[in-house]
Every structure is written in structure tokens, then in C-alpha cells.
N, C-alpha and C positions, 0 to 999 in steps of 0.2 A: 380800621373798620370800627364804626360806632355800633354798639349793640342797642337793642330796643331798650333795655334797662338803663343803659348809659344815656340814651336819648331822652328818656323820661326824667332822669335825674337832672339833666342839664336845663330842663324847662319847668321845674317845679314852681317857679315864681310866676309863670305865665298863667293866664286865665284858663280855665278848663276848656272853653270853646276854642281858644287859639291852639291849645295843645292837641285837641282832637283833630283840628284841621291839619296840623303838621303831620300827625300820625296817618291820617287818611291819605295825604299826598305821598307818604312813604310806602304805602301798600301797592305792590306791583301786580298781584294776581290773587284771585279768590276762588276757592272750591267749596261748595256746599253739598254735603252728602245727606240726603233725606231731610234737609233743613226746612225751615219755614220762613223764607225771605218775604213772604206776603205779610208778615207781621210788621214790617217796616212800611212807612207811608209811601205812597207813590211819589211824592215830592222828594223824599230821601233817596229812593231807588233811582230817580232820574239824575241825581247828583253823583252817583257812583261813576268813577272814571277807570278804575282797575278792571281788567278783563275778568269776567265771572263765568264759572262753569257750575251749573246746577245739575246734580246727579240725583235721580229719583228711581226708586224701585218700580218696576213695571206692574207689580201687584199691590202697590201702595195707593189704593184708591183714595181719592180725596186730596192727598198730598200732591199728586201729579197736577191736578187742576189748580191748586194753590200756587205751585211753582210756575205754571204757565202764566198765571195772572201777574206774578212778580216779574217774570221774564219780559212780558210785554211792557212793563214800566221801566225796566233798566235802561239807562241812557249811555251804555258803554258797549264794547265788544262783549258778546255773550254767546253761550251755547247751553242748550238743555239736552242732557243725555239721560235716556231711560234705559235702565238695566233690566232686560227681560227676566221674568221669574223671581225677581227680588221683592221682598216685602220691606217694611220700614227700617228694620235693623240690619238688613242684608246678611241674614244668618244662613241663607241657603248656600249649599256648596258652590264655591267659585265666585259668588257674587261680590264678596268683599275684596277678593283679589282683583276683580274687574274694576271696582271703584279705585283701588290703589293704582292700577295701570292707567286709568283715565286721568287721575289726579297727577300722576308723575308726568304724563305727556303734557298736560296743561301747564304745570309749573315749569317744566323744562323749556317749553316753547316760549312762555312769557317772561320768565326770569332771565333766560338767556338773552332775549331781546333787550330787556331792561338793563342788563349789566354789560352789554357789548360796548366797548369803548368807541367813542366817536373818532372819526379820522383825525380830527384836530388834536385829540388827546391821546391817540394811540402811540405806543412805544414801538420802536424799530429794533 
């Protein structure tokens, strides 16, 4: 298994752009908690291929709308989850645990699918 650090070391001689493209292809799932994906250009968001889960607090006014705008521009499988009663830092009781649960489900679903051996390469 090649680690991210090992992968980076192998490609130090490549141009930055080529390296970034290789890393982007290696990403299998993304979770953003209270993030600002709207800060990326719509052109960049349309190029995202990994499944994206956006998690926003239900009481995080302004950030919900910004995530909705980014959600609309994403060109991949996506889901926007709003956690009721949570503010930007998810400091309210139980809200961070809900974020962890949602993220674990997302990664389990998408990383399991990405690592499942194909029938051609499956061992018996």
C-alpha cells in the first residue's frame, strides 16, 4: 500500500499541476463540515469527481446558503446535510457526534465501494 507521503515523494519531479491532478484522482470521498466550498470557483467545483458530503449547522445562517450555491455547482455525486440546532462550530450537545456519524456513514459507503475488488481481480 502506497501512503500519501510516499506518493508525494515518488512524484517530486513532476510539475505541480500534474501532481495535483494525480492527487485529485486518488481522492475517493470528501466530507466538509461547516466549510466554505463556495470559495472555489464554479468551474473548479464542476470538475470534482469524488462524492461530496456537505454538512452545515441548521443555525449557521449565511453558511447554509453558501453551501447550497456550491452544491449546485458540484459536478459529482453530492449530498447536503443540515444538522438541526447546530451553529458554525457544532458546539451544541450532540451535534458534533451527529457530524461524526454522518461522516462515518459517507466514508464507509464510498470508500468501501472504491476499494471493492473487481470480479476480474478478486481472490478465491
